[in-house]
Structure formats: C-alpha cells, structure tokens
All heavy atoms as TSV, in Angstrom:
chain	resi	resn	atom	element	x	y	z
A	1	MET	N	N	5.354	13.942	-3.972
A	1	MET	CA	C	5.900	13.192	-5.208
A	1	MET	C	C	4.928	12.095	-5.442
A	1	MET	O	O	4.382	11.593	-4.516
A	1	MET	CB	C	7.209	12.726	-4.893
A	1	MET	CG	C	8.295	13.782	-4.568
A	1	MET	SD	S	9.000	14.420	-6.108
A	1	MET	CE	C	9.867	15.779	-5.399
A	2	SER	N	N	4.869	11.669	-6.565
A	2	SER	CA	C	4.075	10.518	-7.053
A	2	SER	C	C	4.775	9.234	-6.891
A	2	SER	O	O	5.941	9.055	-6.990
A	2	SER	CB	C	3.458	10.795	-8.382
A	2	SER	OG	O	2.862	11.918	-8.498
A	3	THR	N	N	3.976	8.167	-6.801
A	3	THR	CA	C	4.611	6.820	-6.714
A	3	THR	C	C	4.588	6.247	-8.157
A	3	THR	O	O	3.789	6.606	-9.077
A	3	THR	CB	C	3.692	5.846	-5.903
A	3	THR	OG1	O	2.358	5.728	-6.510
A	3	THR	CG2	C	3.819	6.259	-4.490
A	4	VAL	N	N	5.460	5.325	-8.437
A	4	VAL	CA	C	5.568	4.668	-9.727
A	4	VAL	C	C	4.971	3.313	-9.543
A	4	VAL	O	O	5.212	2.519	-8.635
A	4	VAL	CB	C	7.006	4.489	-10.132
A	4	VAL	CG1	C	7.126	3.769	-11.466
A	4	VAL	CG2	C	7.741	5.850	-10.176
A	5	SER	N	N	4.024	2.948	-10.472
A	5	SER	CA	C	3.477	1.538	-10.365
A	5	SER	C	C	3.728	0.800	-11.632
A	5	SER	O	O	4.060	1.303	-12.717
A	5	SER	CB	C	1.876	1.781	-10.258
A	5	SER	OG	O	1.380	2.406	-11.344
A	6	PHE	N	N	3.685	-0.542	-11.316
A	6	PHE	CA	C	3.867	-1.391	-12.457
A	6	PHE	C	C	3.217	-2.709	-12.174
A	6	PHE	O	O	2.792	-2.910	-11.075
A	6	PHE	CB	C	5.456	-1.609	-12.757
A	6	PHE	CG	C	6.174	-2.292	-11.580
A	6	PHE	CD1	C	6.381	-3.628	-11.609
A	6	PHE	CD2	C	6.682	-1.492	-10.572
A	6	PHE	CE1	C	7.069	-4.295	-10.531
A	6	PHE	CE2	C	7.349	-2.138	-9.572
A	6	PHE	CZ	C	7.509	-3.420	-9.592
A	7	ASP	N	N	3.090	-3.479	-13.138
A	7	ASP	CA	C	2.378	-4.804	-13.082
A	7	ASP	C	C	3.285	-5.842	-12.401
A	7	ASP	O	O	4.200	-6.384	-13.066
A	7	ASP	CB	C	1.994	-5.324	-14.481
A	7	ASP	CG	C	1.135	-6.529	-14.528
A	7	ASP	OD1	O	1.046	-7.291	-13.464
A	7	ASP	OD2	O	0.500	-6.794	-15.526
A	8	THR	N	N	3.085	-6.124	-11.113
A	8	THR	CA	C	3.940	-7.120	-10.404
A	8	THR	C	C	3.898	-8.461	-10.958
A	8	THR	O	O	4.844	-9.186	-10.965
A	8	THR	CB	C	3.650	-7.032	-8.926
A	8	THR	OG1	O	2.314	-7.362	-8.739
A	8	THR	CG2	C	3.957	-5.680	-8.338
A	9	HIS	N	N	2.723	-8.920	-11.356
A	9	HIS	CA	C	2.502	-10.206	-11.906
A	9	HIS	C	C	3.459	-10.361	-13.218
A	9	HIS	O	O	4.086	-11.368	-13.379
A	9	HIS	CB	C	1.013	-10.578	-12.227
A	9	HIS	CG	C	0.831	-11.816	-12.914
A	9	HIS	ND1	N	0.990	-13.082	-12.237
A	9	HIS	CD2	C	0.484	-12.097	-14.206
A	9	HIS	CE1	C	0.766	-13.998	-13.164
A	9	HIS	NE2	N	0.432	-13.478	-14.299
A	10	GLU	N	N	3.228	-9.370	-14.036
A	10	GLU	CA	C	4.090	-9.336	-15.312
A	10	GLU	C	C	5.560	-9.383	-14.971
A	10	GLU	O	O	6.357	-10.007	-15.677
A	10	GLU	CB	C	3.673	-8.195	-16.195
A	10	GLU	CG	C	4.403	-8.246	-17.528
A	10	GLU	CD	C	3.869	-9.458	-18.482
A	10	GLU	OE1	O	2.741	-9.843	-18.287
A	10	GLU	OE2	O	4.692	-9.850	-19.333
A	11	PHE	N	N	5.999	-8.668	-13.975
A	11	PHE	CA	C	7.433	-8.637	-13.545
A	11	PHE	C	C	7.926	-9.963	-13.129
A	11	PHE	O	O	8.884	-10.508	-13.652
A	11	PHE	CB	C	7.536	-7.536	-12.325
A	11	PHE	CG	C	8.936	-7.444	-11.896
A	11	PHE	CD1	C	9.790	-6.506	-12.634
A	11	PHE	CD2	C	9.391	-7.964	-10.748
A	11	PHE	CE1	C	11.104	-6.253	-12.196
A	11	PHE	CE2	C	10.694	-7.807	-10.312
A	11	PHE	CZ	C	11.486	-6.835	-11.006
A	12	ILE	N	N	7.124	-10.725	-12.313
A	12	ILE	CA	C	7.525	-11.996	-11.837
A	12	ILE	C	C	7.569	-12.933	-13.001
A	12	ILE	O	O	8.348	-13.801	-13.169
A	12	ILE	CB	C	6.581	-12.471	-10.698
A	12	ILE	CG1	C	6.842	-11.764	-9.439
A	12	ILE	CG2	C	6.707	-14.031	-10.507
A	12	ILE	CD1	C	6.016	-12.003	-8.297
A	13	LYS	N	N	6.473	-12.818	-13.829
A	13	LYS	CA	C	6.436	-13.658	-15.066
A	13	LYS	C	C	7.669	-13.565	-15.993
A	13	LYS	O	O	8.306	-14.510	-16.370
A	13	LYS	CB	C	5.114	-13.403	-15.769
A	13	LYS	CG	C	4.874	-14.268	-16.938
A	13	LYS	CD	C	3.450	-13.830	-17.556
A	13	LYS	CE	C	3.496	-14.171	-19.036
A	13	LYS	NZ	N	2.259	-13.638	-19.679
A	14	THR	N	N	8.119	-12.325	-16.122
A	14	THR	CA	C	9.195	-11.987	-17.031
A	14	THR	C	C	10.491	-12.656	-16.421
A	14	THR	O	O	11.247	-13.290	-17.096
A	14	THR	CB	C	9.406	-10.532	-17.124
A	14	THR	OG1	O	8.215	-9.941	-17.826
A	14	THR	CG2	C	10.679	-10.197	-18.061
A	15	LEU	N	N	10.635	-12.518	-15.088
A	15	LEU	CA	C	11.799	-13.170	-14.392
A	15	LEU	C	C	11.794	-14.620	-14.499
A	15	LEU	O	O	12.818	-15.210	-14.791
A	15	LEU	CB	C	11.859	-12.735	-12.930
A	15	LEU	CG	C	12.188	-11.196	-12.589
A	15	LEU	CD1	C	12.123	-10.977	-11.126
A	15	LEU	CD2	C	13.618	-10.848	-13.166
A	16	GLN	N	N	10.617	-15.280	-14.288
A	16	GLN	CA	C	10.553	-16.717	-14.489
A	16	GLN	C	C	10.850	-17.189	-15.874
A	16	GLN	O	O	11.546	-18.255	-16.075
A	16	GLN	CB	C	9.134	-17.127	-14.017
A	16	GLN	CG	C	8.926	-17.089	-12.544
A	16	GLN	CD	C	7.596	-17.400	-12.085
A	16	GLN	OE1	O	6.604	-17.446	-12.853
A	16	GLN	NE2	N	7.453	-17.764	-10.818
A	17	GLU	N	N	10.434	-16.391	-16.961
A	17	GLU	CA	C	10.611	-16.743	-18.349
A	17	GLU	C	C	12.156	-16.678	-18.582
A	17	GLU	O	O	12.602	-17.307	-19.476
A	17	GLU	CB	C	9.863	-15.875	-19.290
A	17	GLU	CG	C	8.418	-16.241	-19.286
A	17	GLU	CD	C	7.565	-15.181	-19.979
A	17	GLU	OE1	O	8.094	-14.147	-20.538
A	17	GLU	OE2	O	6.339	-15.460	-20.149
A	18	ALA	N	N	12.869	-15.861	-17.797
A	18	ALA	CA	C	14.318	-15.727	-18.009
A	18	ALA	C	C	15.138	-16.795	-17.229
A	18	ALA	O	O	16.321	-16.819	-17.234
A	18	ALA	CB	C	14.726	-14.326	-17.464
A	19	GLY	N	N	14.321	-17.636	-16.448
A	19	GLY	CA	C	15.010	-18.707	-15.722
A	19	GLY	C	C	15.021	-18.598	-14.284
A	19	GLY	O	O	15.596	-19.537	-13.625
A	20	CYS	N	N	14.376	-17.631	-13.734
A	20	CYS	CA	C	14.406	-17.495	-12.132
A	20	CYS	C	C	13.261	-18.434	-11.649
A	20	CYS	O	O	12.167	-18.652	-12.282
A	20	CYS	CB	C	14.002	-16.074	-11.837
A	20	CYS	SG	S	15.212	-14.836	-11.942
A	21	GLU	N	N	13.652	-19.008	-10.539
A	21	GLU	CA	C	12.630	-19.917	-9.818
A	21	GLU	C	C	11.588	-18.983	-9.190
A	21	GLU	O	O	11.909	-17.784	-8.913
A	21	GLU	CB	C	13.336	-20.680	-8.723
A	21	GLU	CG	C	14.292	-21.719	-9.192
A	21	GLU	CD	C	13.603	-22.826	-10.022
A	21	GLU	OE1	O	12.479	-23.254	-9.689
A	21	GLU	OE2	O	14.197	-23.266	-10.987
A	22	PRO	N	N	10.336	-19.370	-9.068
A	22	PRO	CA	C	9.289	-18.601	-8.493
A	22	PRO	C	C	9.685	-17.841	-7.141
A	22	PRO	O	O	9.397	-16.642	-7.062
A	22	PRO	CB	C	8.161	-19.581	-8.311
A	22	PRO	CG	C	8.389	-20.621	-9.302
A	22	PRO	CD	C	9.865	-20.758	-9.355
A	23	ARG	N	N	10.356	-18.514	-6.277
A	23	ARG	CA	C	10.740	-17.902	-4.957
A	23	ARG	C	C	11.704	-16.859	-5.119
A	23	ARG	O	O	11.715	-15.781	-4.626
A	23	ARG	CB	C	11.206	-18.959	-4.005
A	23	ARG	CG	C	10.141	-19.814	-3.401
A	23	ARG	CD	C	10.575	-20.762	-2.384
A	23	ARG	NE	N	11.335	-20.091	-1.280
A	23	ARG	CZ	C	12.182	-20.663	-0.471
A	23	ARG	NH1	N	12.547	-21.986	-0.676
A	23	ARG	NH2	N	12.694	-20.006	0.587
A	24	GLN	N	N	12.615	-17.152	-6.108
A	24	GLN	CA	C	13.714	-16.119	-6.407
A	24	GLN	C	C	13.006	-14.833	-7.126
A	24	GLN	O	O	13.470	-13.695	-6.734
A	24	GLN	CB	C	14.695	-16.723	-7.301
A	24	GLN	CG	C	15.897	-15.806	-7.644
A	24	GLN	CD	C	16.916	-16.481	-8.622
A	24	GLN	OE1	O	16.539	-17.502	-9.260
A	24	GLN	NE2	N	18.085	-15.911	-8.533
A	25	ALA	N	N	12.140	-15.053	-8.056
A	25	ALA	CA	C	11.469	-13.991	-8.748
A	25	ALA	C	C	10.742	-13.058	-7.725
A	25	ALA	O	O	10.807	-11.897	-7.758
A	25	ALA	CB	C	10.468	-14.511	-9.862
A	26	GLU	N	N	10.012	-13.701	-6.745
A	26	GLU	CA	C	9.280	-12.986	-5.748
A	26	GLU	C	C	10.190	-12.249	-4.824
A	26	GLU	O	O	9.906	-11.101	-4.449
A	26	GLU	CB	C	8.400	-13.979	-4.986
A	26	GLU	CG	C	7.238	-14.518	-5.778
A	26	GLU	CD	C	6.384	-15.571	-5.057
A	26	GLU	OE1	O	6.768	-15.850	-3.948
A	26	GLU	OE2	O	5.603	-16.191	-5.652
A	27	ALA	N	N	11.359	-12.887	-4.499
A	27	ALA	CA	C	12.407	-12.119	-3.626
A	27	ALA	C	C	12.942	-10.840	-4.363
A	27	ALA	O	O	13.109	-9.769	-3.759
A	27	ALA	CB	C	13.497	-13.061	-3.320
A	28	VAL	N	N	13.166	-10.971	-5.615
A	28	VAL	CA	C	13.735	-9.856	-6.461
A	28	VAL	C	C	12.516	-8.781	-6.473
A	28	VAL	O	O	12.856	-7.598	-6.327
A	28	VAL	CB	C	14.007	-10.295	-7.935
A	28	VAL	CG1	C	14.297	-9.014	-8.807
A	28	VAL	CG2	C	15.221	-11.202	-7.892
A	29	LEU	N	N	11.342	-9.135	-6.668
A	29	LEU	CA	C	10.214	-8.154	-6.592
A	29	LEU	C	C	10.231	-7.429	-5.204
A	29	LEU	O	O	10.041	-6.242	-5.198
A	29	LEU	CB	C	8.893	-8.811	-6.880
A	29	LEU	CG	C	7.660	-7.931	-6.758
A	29	LEU	CD1	C	7.717	-6.767	-7.727
A	29	LEU	CD2	C	6.340	-8.747	-6.922
A	30	ARG	N	N	10.237	-8.171	-4.141
A	30	ARG	CA	C	10.227	-7.614	-2.830
A	30	ARG	C	C	11.420	-6.655	-2.689
A	30	ARG	O	O	11.218	-5.494	-2.123
A	30	ARG	CB	C	10.258	-8.587	-1.771
A	30	ARG	CG	C	8.898	-9.304	-1.532
A	30	ARG	CD	C	8.912	-10.134	-0.318
A	30	ARG	NE	N	10.003	-11.109	-0.144
A	30	ARG	CZ	C	9.872	-12.312	-0.629
A	30	ARG	NH1	N	8.873	-12.796	-1.303
A	30	ARG	NH2	N	11.052	-13.158	-0.473
A	31	ALA	N	N	12.531	-6.979	-3.137
A	31	ALA	CA	C	13.761	-6.106	-3.000
A	31	ALA	C	C	13.654	-4.864	-3.880
A	31	ALA	O	O	13.896	-3.737	-3.369
A	31	ALA	CB	C	14.979	-6.923	-3.489
A	32	LEU	N	N	13.026	-4.974	-5.011
A	32	LEU	CA	C	12.765	-3.821	-5.857
A	32	LEU	C	C	11.738	-2.931	-5.243
A	32	LEU	O	O	11.877	-1.737	-5.273
A	32	LEU	CB	C	12.292	-4.305	-7.249
A	32	LEU	CG	C	12.016	-3.156	-8.176
A	32	LEU	CD1	C	13.264	-2.311	-8.568
A	32	LEU	CD2	C	11.384	-3.707	-9.470
A	33	LYS	N	N	10.644	-3.458	-4.679
A	33	LYS	CA	C	9.679	-2.660	-4.063
A	33	LYS	C	C	10.244	-1.946	-2.868
A	33	LYS	O	O	9.902	-0.726	-2.608
A	33	LYS	CB	C	8.434	-3.507	-3.690
A	33	LYS	CG	C	7.635	-4.007	-4.882
A	33	LYS	CD	C	6.566	-4.918	-4.545
A	33	LYS	CE	C	5.389	-4.223	-3.952
A	33	LYS	NZ	N	4.155	-5.135	-3.728
A	34	THR	N	N	11.052	-2.564	-2.044
A	34	THR	CA	C	11.738	-1.936	-0.969
A	34	THR	C	C	12.582	-0.795	-1.382
A	34	THR	O	O	12.520	0.413	-0.814
A	34	THR	CB	C	12.429	-2.969	-0.076
A	34	THR	OG1	O	11.665	-3.945	0.404
A	34	THR	CG2	C	13.173	-2.247	1.018
A	35	ALA	N	N	13.405	-1.028	-2.342
A	35	ALA	CA	C	14.285	-0.053	-2.880
A	35	ALA	C	C	13.508	1.166	-3.488
A	35	ALA	O	O	13.929	2.277	-3.225
A	35	ALA	CB	C	15.336	-0.567	-3.761
A	36	SER	N	N	12.659	0.901	-4.359
A	36	SER	CA	C	11.948	1.919	-4.950
A	36	SER	C	C	10.974	2.731	-4.024
A	36	SER	O	O	10.780	3.983	-4.144
A	36	SER	CB	C	11.085	1.375	-6.120
A	36	SER	OG	O	10.046	0.610	-5.662
A	37	GLY	N	N	10.602	2.106	-2.993
A	37	GLY	CA	C	9.828	2.804	-1.811
A	37	GLY	C	C	10.666	3.820	-1.192
A	37	GLY	O	O	10.153	4.805	-0.694
A	38	GLU	N	N	11.949	3.602	-1.215
A	38	GLU	CA	C	12.904	4.639	-0.484
A	38	GLU	C	C	13.291	5.703	-1.452
A	38	GLU	O	O	13.802	6.719	-0.879
A	38	GLU	CB	C	14.191	3.860	0.049
A	38	GLU	CG	C	13.810	2.823	1.119
A	38	GLU	CD	C	14.924	1.938	1.518
A	38	GLU	OE1	O	16.052	2.237	0.982
A	38	GLU	OE2	O	14.775	1.115	2.281
A	39	ALA	N	N	13.169	5.588	-2.675
A	39	ALA	CA	C	13.443	6.607	-3.723
A	39	ALA	C	C	12.348	7.645	-3.809
A	39	ALA	O	O	11.148	7.330	-3.824
A	39	ALA	CB	C	13.707	5.963	-5.020
A	40	GLU	N	N	12.711	8.931	-3.923
A	40	GLU	CA	C	11.756	9.923	-4.266
A	40	GLU	C	C	12.080	10.413	-5.698
A	40	GLU	O	O	13.059	10.901	-6.071
A	40	GLU	CB	C	11.916	11.095	-3.328
A	40	GLU	CG	C	11.504	10.798	-1.912
A	40	GLU	CD	C	11.476	12.055	-1.123
A	40	GLU	OE1	O	11.146	13.119	-1.522
A	40	GLU	OE2	O	11.797	11.945	0.130
A	41	LEU	N	N	10.997	10.219	-6.528
A	41	LEU	CA	C	11.127	10.450	-7.915
A	41	LEU	C	C	10.327	11.732	-8.317
A	41	LEU	O	O	9.144	11.803	-7.909
A	41	LEU	CB	C	10.632	9.301	-8.822
A	41	LEU	CG	C	11.360	7.954	-8.579
A	41	LEU	CD1	C	10.722	6.911	-9.356
A	41	LEU	CD2	C	12.872	8.193	-8.923
A	42	ALA	N	N	10.860	12.634	-8.977
A	42	ALA	CA	C	10.152	13.922	-9.473
A	42	ALA	C	C	9.530	13.547	-10.813
A	42	ALA	O	O	10.184	12.937	-11.671
A	42	ALA	CB	C	11.152	15.058	-9.616
A	43	ARG	N	N	8.236	13.854	-11.018
A	43	ARG	CA	C	7.620	13.664	-12.171
A	43	ARG	C	C	7.601	15.095	-12.973
A	43	ARG	O	O	7.923	16.004	-12.353
A	43	ARG	CB	C	6.164	13.168	-11.945
A	43	ARG	CG	C	6.115	11.783	-11.257
A	43	ARG	CD	C	4.848	11.319	-11.056
A	43	ARG	NE	N	4.462	10.752	-12.404
A	43	ARG	CZ	C	3.292	10.200	-12.640
A	43	ARG	NH1	N	2.406	9.891	-11.697
A	43	ARG	NH2	N	3.014	9.663	-13.757
A	44	LYS	N	N	7.174	14.991	-14.189
A	44	LYS	CA	C	7.290	16.209	-14.937
A	44	LYS	C	C	6.436	17.379	-14.334
A	44	LYS	O	O	6.823	18.523	-14.306
A	44	LYS	CB	C	6.712	15.924	-16.394
A	44	LYS	CG	C	6.811	17.120	-17.328
A	44	LYS	CD	C	6.364	16.681	-18.768
A	44	LYS	CE	C	6.449	17.837	-19.701
A	44	LYS	NZ	N	6.146	17.481	-20.959
A	45	ARG	N	N	5.253	17.030	-13.782
A	45	ARG	CA	C	4.329	18.008	-13.110
A	45	ARG	C	C	5.068	18.680	-11.918
A	45	ARG	O	O	4.885	19.838	-11.631
A	45	ARG	CB	C	2.961	17.597	-12.893
A	45	ARG	CG	C	2.859	16.466	-11.851
A	45	ARG	CD	C	1.458	16.169	-11.552
A	45	ARG	NE	N	1.297	14.789	-10.972
A	45	ARG	CZ	C	0.842	13.778	-11.545
A	45	ARG	NH1	N	0.220	13.939	-12.691
A	45	ARG	NH2	N	0.802	12.585	-10.985
A	46	ASP	N	N	5.901	17.828	-11.214
A	46	ASP	CA	C	6.580	18.330	-10.030
A	46	ASP	C	C	7.670	19.360	-10.457
A	46	ASP	O	O	7.804	20.436	-9.880
A	46	ASP	CB	C	7.340	17.204	-9.323
A	46	ASP	CG	C	6.359	16.105	-8.756
A	46	ASP	OD1	O	5.269	16.504	-8.297
A	46	ASP	OD2	O	6.747	14.893	-8.792
A	47	ILE	N	N	8.318	19.044	-11.553
A	47	ILE	CA	C	9.325	19.925	-12.105
A	47	ILE	C	C	8.715	21.201	-12.632
A	47	ILE	O	O	9.225	22.284	-12.364
A	47	ILE	CB	C	10.152	19.176	-13.154
A	47	ILE	CG1	C	10.948	18.093	-12.538
A	47	ILE	CG2	C	11.238	20.182	-13.767
A	47	ILE	CD1	C	11.673	17.144	-13.422
A	48	GLU	N	N	7.586	21.017	-13.271
A	48	GLU	CA	C	6.924	22.314	-13.783
A	48	GLU	C	C	6.439	23.253	-12.685
A	48	GLU	O	O	6.448	24.393	-12.705
A	48	GLU	CB	C	5.702	21.903	-14.775
A	48	GLU	CG	C	6.172	21.239	-16.078
A	48	GLU	CD	C	6.938	22.309	-16.940
A	48	GLU	OE1	O	6.633	23.451	-16.881
A	48	GLU	OE2	O	7.870	21.781	-17.642
A	49	SER	N	N	5.942	22.566	-11.574
A	49	SER	CA	C	5.499	23.359	-10.529
A	49	SER	C	C	6.671	24.115	-9.818
A	49	SER	O	O	6.531	25.211	-9.395
A	49	SER	CB	C	4.802	22.440	-9.458
A	49	SER	OG	O	4.474	23.197	-8.347
A	50	LEU	N	N	7.730	23.465	-9.703
A	50	LEU	CA	C	8.937	24.082	-9.131
A	50	LEU	C	C	9.478	25.209	-10.087
A	50	LEU	O	O	9.765	26.260	-9.573
A	50	LEU	CB	C	10.065	23.084	-8.979
A	50	LEU	CG	C	11.314	23.491	-8.330
A	50	LEU	CD1	C	11.154	24.149	-6.967
A	50	LEU	CD2	C	12.328	22.455	-8.215
A	51	ARG	N	N	9.427	24.945	-11.334
A	51	ARG	CA	C	9.860	26.051	-12.225
A	51	ARG	C	C	8.914	27.227	-12.152
A	51	ARG	O	O	9.357	28.360	-12.167
A	51	ARG	CB	C	9.783	25.387	-13.739
A	51	ARG	CG	C	10.183	26.430	-14.762
A	51	ARG	CD	C	10.101	25.982	-16.149
A	51	ARG	NE	N	11.105	24.930	-16.380
A	51	ARG	CZ	C	11.044	23.882	-17.118
A	51	ARG	NH1	N	9.980	23.658	-17.787
A	51	ARG	NH2	N	11.996	23.004	-17.212
A	52	MET	N	N	7.627	27.066	-12.030
A	52	MET	CA	C	6.708	28.140	-11.867
A	52	MET	C	C	6.965	28.932	-10.619
A	52	MET	O	O	7.036	30.207	-10.564
A	52	MET	CB	C	5.266	27.698	-11.874
A	52	MET	CG	C	4.227	28.806	-11.693
A	52	MET	SD	S	4.292	29.980	-13.136
A	52	MET	CE	C	3.617	29.175	-14.362
A	53	ASP	N	N	7.257	28.186	-9.490
A	53	ASP	CA	C	7.534	28.777	-8.220
A	53	ASP	C	C	8.834	29.627	-8.311
A	53	ASP	O	O	8.879	30.803	-7.844
A	53	ASP	CB	C	7.799	27.801	-7.134
A	53	ASP	CG	C	6.527	26.993	-6.684
A	53	ASP	OD1	O	5.422	27.521	-7.068
A	53	ASP	OD2	O	6.670	26.018	-6.024
A	54	ILE	N	N	9.794	29.245	-8.979
A	54	ILE	CA	C	11.046	29.887	-9.075
A	54	ILE	C	C	10.888	31.088	-10.049
A	54	ILE	O	O	11.318	32.265	-9.659
A	54	ILE	CB	C	12.171	28.933	-9.786
A	54	ILE	CG1	C	12.538	27.916	-8.731
A	54	ILE	CG2	C	13.369	29.849	-10.354
A	54	ILE	CD1	C	13.451	26.933	-9.280
A	55	THR	N	N	10.136	30.975	-11.123
A	55	THR	CA	C	9.771	32.062	-11.995
A	55	THR	C	C	9.008	33.217	-11.281
A	55	THR	O	O	9.336	34.368	-11.302
A	55	THR	CB	C	8.909	31.646	-13.161
A	55	THR	OG1	O	9.689	30.675	-13.844
A	55	THR	CG2	C	8.579	32.837	-14.101
A	56	LEU	N	N	8.043	32.823	-10.428
A	56	LEU	CA	C	7.319	33.861	-9.704
A	56	LEU	C	C	8.204	34.530	-8.656
A	56	LEU	O	O	8.116	35.722	-8.436
A	56	LEU	CB	C	6.087	33.156	-8.935
A	56	LEU	CG	C	4.950	32.683	-9.850
A	56	LEU	CD1	C	3.998	31.944	-9.069
A	56	LEU	CD2	C	4.318	33.912	-10.542
A	57	LYS	N	N	9.067	33.839	-7.929
A	57	LYS	CA	C	10.018	34.227	-7.004
A	57	LYS	C	C	10.889	35.326	-7.700
A	57	LYS	O	O	11.203	36.333	-7.141
A	57	LYS	CB	C	10.775	33.279	-6.347
A	57	LYS	CG	C	11.550	33.718	-5.092
A	57	LYS	CD	C	10.710	34.374	-4.033
A	57	LYS	CE	C	11.509	34.891	-2.828
A	57	LYS	NZ	N	10.782	35.501	-1.859
A	58	MET	N	N	11.459	34.908	-8.795
A	58	MET	CA	C	12.328	35.893	-9.557
A	58	MET	C	C	11.626	37.133	-10.006
A	58	MET	O	O	12.198	38.198	-9.890
A	58	MET	CB	C	12.979	35.103	-10.780
A	58	MET	CG	C	13.919	34.064	-10.434
A	58	MET	SD	S	14.519	33.215	-11.905
A	58	MET	CE	C	15.421	34.533	-12.718
A	59	ALA	N	N	10.331	37.040	-10.396
A	59	ALA	CA	C	9.669	38.166	-10.731
A	59	ALA	C	C	9.394	39.071	-9.570
A	59	ALA	O	O	9.479	40.367	-9.577
A	59	ALA	CB	C	8.270	37.858	-11.345
A	60	GLU	N	N	9.245	38.541	-8.368
A	60	GLU	CA	C	9.067	39.379	-7.167
A	60	GLU	C	C	10.262	40.075	-6.827
A	60	GLU	O	O	10.362	41.272	-6.464
A	60	GLU	CB	C	8.672	38.436	-6.020
A	60	GLU	CG	C	7.241	37.896	-6.016
A	60	GLU	CD	C	6.986	36.869	-4.948
A	60	GLU	OE1	O	7.833	36.863	-3.971
A	60	GLU	OE2	O	6.014	36.175	-5.053
A	61	LEU	N	N	11.478	39.398	-6.968
A	61	LEU	CA	C	12.741	39.913	-6.632
A	61	LEU	C	C	12.995	41.137	-7.682
A	61	LEU	O	O	13.585	42.193	-7.180
A	61	LEU	CB	C	13.911	38.901	-6.659
A	61	LEU	CG	C	13.819	37.882	-5.620
A	61	LEU	CD1	C	14.857	36.735	-5.905
A	61	LEU	CD2	C	14.051	38.553	-4.284
A	62	GLU	N	N	12.803	40.934	-8.883
A	62	GLU	CA	C	12.974	41.947	-9.912
A	62	GLU	C	C	12.058	43.111	-9.587
A	62	GLU	O	O	12.558	44.397	-9.721
A	62	GLU	CB	C	12.592	41.522	-11.320
A	62	GLU	CG	C	13.667	40.512	-11.810
A	62	GLU	CD	C	13.349	40.018	-13.246
A	62	GLU	OE1	O	12.504	40.519	-13.893
A	62	GLU	OE2	O	14.058	38.961	-13.581
A	63	ALA	N	N	10.871	42.947	-9.254
A	63	ALA	CA	C	9.904	44.038	-8.899
A	63	ALA	C	C	10.415	44.801	-7.688
A	63	ALA	O	O	10.397	45.989	-7.636
A	63	ALA	CB	C	8.470	43.572	-8.672
A	64	ASP	N	N	10.914	44.105	-6.702
A	64	ASP	CA	C	11.453	44.732	-5.487
A	64	ASP	C	C	12.748	45.600	-5.873
A	64	ASP	O	O	12.984	46.691	-5.215
A	64	ASP	CB	C	11.825	43.695	-4.362
A	64	ASP	CG	C	10.593	43.168	-3.712
A	64	ASP	OD1	O	9.584	43.661	-3.887
A	64	ASP	OD2	O	10.786	42.119	-3.117
A	65	THR	N	N	13.515	45.054	-6.816
A	65	THR	CA	C	14.763	45.840	-7.324
A	65	THR	C	C	14.350	47.125	-7.852
A	65	THR	O	O	15.091	48.217	-7.785
A	65	THR	CB	C	15.574	44.939	-8.089
A	65	THR	OG1	O	15.864	43.780	-7.426
A	65	THR	CG2	C	16.874	45.563	-8.550
A	66	ILE	N	N	13.369	47.110	-8.752
A	66	ILE	CA	C	12.940	48.264	-9.478
A	66	ILE	C	C	12.361	49.350	-8.597
A	66	ILE	O	O	12.597	50.603	-8.868
A	66	ILE	CB	C	11.915	47.846	-10.602
A	66	ILE	CG1	C	12.540	46.962	-11.628
A	66	ILE	CG2	C	11.295	49.111	-11.274
A	66	ILE	CD1	C	11.632	46.333	-12.657
A	67	LYS	N	N	11.744	49.052	-7.519
A	67	LYS	CA	C	11.156	50.030	-6.554
A	67	LYS	C	C	12.214	50.928	-6.032
A	67	LYS	O	O	13.087	51.286	-5.772
A	67	LYS	CB	C	10.432	49.345	-5.514
A	67	LYS	CG	C	9.217	48.691	-5.886
A	67	LYS	CD	C	8.559	47.996	-4.754
A	67	LYS	CE	C	7.306	47.244	-5.189
A	67	LYS	NZ	N	6.630	46.525	-4.145
C-alpha cells in the first residue's frame, strides 16, 4: 500500500490561523501522523490490481469447469 503525504508546514499554519497555539498545532500534527501511520489505505491502483487478480482467478476456475 502507498503512503499519503501532505504539507505539514501548511497543516500547522492552517491550525494556527484557526486559533491554535504553535505547540497545540504541532501536537495535533503528531497525533494525526501517528493515527494515519497505523491506517492502511488502498489506492486506485491497489484496487485495480486486486480486480485483475480476481478476474484471472475466475477465468481459471471457469476453464477448469469446462474441462
């Protein structure tokens, strides 16, 4: 699976513009990075690859049934 990247400086800047203190904004960023690091996200190409694997397996099963 691929990682998701974003501009951490812009993230902190946005939080500060919304009223967060710098230390608080940095803590929110650390918490988000920890939480997102534990998540596994499927990207479009991951799903397409899985779809192709399933399609090929189904074709194999159909060919075996016809024999």
